[in-house]
N, C-alpha and C positions, 0 to 999 in steps of 0.2 A: 393871750394865746401863745405868744412867743415863749414865755416862761414855761407854759405847759409843754410845748414841743421840746424845749430843752430838758425838762424833767423826764419826758417819755424817752428821749434819746439816751440820756445818761442811765436811766433805769434798765432799758433793754440792752445797752452796751455792756453794763455790768453783768447782766444775765448771760449774754453771749461770751463775755470774758471768762466767766467761771463755769462754763459748760464743759464738763468732762463726761464723756460716755454717751452723748446724744440726748434726745428730747426727754426720755423717761427719767434720766438722771437729774434733770433740772426742774422737774415738776414741783418739788417742794420749794425751791427758790422762787420760781415764778409765782406760785400760790402765795407765799409770804409777802412778796413785793406788791402784788395786786391787792391783797387784803389790808396790808399795813397802810397803803396809800389811799384806801377807800375807793379804789377804782372799780372793784367788783365785790360782790358778796360771795360767800363760800359756794352757795348754790349756783350762782352765775359762773363762777370759775369752773365748777364741775361740768356745767353745760358747755362752756367753751372748750374744755379739754375733750369732751366727747366729740364736738364738731371738729376739733383739730385732728383727732384720731381718724375720723372718717374721710377727711379731705386729703387729696394727694399732697405730699410734701412733708417736711420735718415738723414735728410738734411745736418746737420753739418758734419757728418762722410763722406757722399758721396762727399760733396764739398771739404773737406780737402784732401781726396784721389785724386780727380781729379786735384786740384790746385797744390798739392805736385808734382805730376807727370809732369804736364805742366810746372811749374816753373823750375824743374830740366832739362827738355828737352830744354827749352829756354836758359838755361845756359850751354848748350853743353854736358849734361850727356847722356850716352848711355841708352839703354832700361832697363838693370838690375839695374843700379844706380838710374834711375828715379823711378823704382818700389820700390826700397829701401827707397827713399825719400818720396814717397807717403805713404808707411807704417809708416814712422816717423810722417808725418803729421796726419795720421789717429790715431795713438797711442797717440799723444800729445793732440788732441782735446778730446779724451775720458778719458785720465788719470785723470783730476780733478774730474770727476764724479765717476770713479772707486775708487779713494782715499776717496772721500766724503762718498760714500756708505760704504766702508770698515771701515773707522774710525768713521764715524758719525751715521751710521745706527742704531747701538745698542742704542746709546744715544737718538736718535730721537724716537725710538720705546718705550723707557721707559718714555719719557717726552712729547709725542705728545699732551696730554690732559692738560698740564700746561697752564695757562692763557697767559703767555708771549710768548710761542711758538705759540699758537693760534693767538695772535695779530700779530706776525711777518708774519704768513701766510695770515692773513687778509690784511696786507699791500702789500704783494707780489702779490696777485691775480690781483688787478687792475694795478699794475706795469707791469706784464706780458701782460695783455690786451693792455696796452699802447705801449709796445714794438711791439706786433703783428700789432697793428693799424699803428704805425709809419712805419713798414716795408711795409705794404700794400699801404700806401700813397706814400712812396718813390718809390716803384716799379711801381705803377700806373703812377707817373709823369715821370719815366724813360721810360716806354713803350709808353706813350702818352705825349711827351714833349710839345705839343701845348696846353694842358689843363692848366688852371690856377685856382687853388682853392683859392679864396679870399672871405672875408666877404664883401659883396657888399654894405651894408648899415646898419644903426643902427637897423633896424627891425631884420635882420639876426643875428646880434650880441646879441640882446635882447632875441630872441628865443633860441639861443645857451646857453646864460648865465642862463636863467630860467630852461631849460631842464637839463643842466649839474648840476645845483644846486640841483634840485629835485632828480636826479639820485644819486648824491654823498651823499646826506643826507638820502638816502634809503627811500624816501617818495613814490617812485614808481619804477617799473621795467625799466631797460634800453630799453626793447622792446617798452614800451609805449613812451619813449623818442624818439626812432627812428620813430615811427608812427607819433608822434607830429611834429617832424622835417620834415617828408615827406609831411604831410598835409600843414604845413606852407610854404614849398617850392613850392607845387603845387598851392597854393592860389596866390602866387606872380607871 
């Protein structure tokens, strides 16, 4: 049981360490870790994600708490031991953020207007948007496995490339890109 607790701690610490942009941004990482370790099936993960969304609190914390309890019970732990393991999972997923705020908060507050810090955050914003989008696509394909999102022909690829290029070069808003893509899709 001690090695299981250590594995749970390290897994959720890693998830907390690489959390950029909140709970929805880490859904893919949490899903991969849970499925790879055999702690949950894909259907169980989707159920837990739904429960984590409905309960108050951050998705990552709620998921860690529930998974910690469930994994401990699956390995034969009693109720009190399982509760302790769920607390370990919860603490480990939040620990990197707590340490980051404690040790880096003052530095960030003093340096937030520096050009290099602003550039780092300019890079992180689209990265987080990509994480959330990847989670959305992954979950959609999990819930509706019969759907297949593919680029059907060169016209779709061209529309995508032009729209992505214009949005990435900041020539126009991503909302116009969505509208352009919707119109192109409706025309076909």
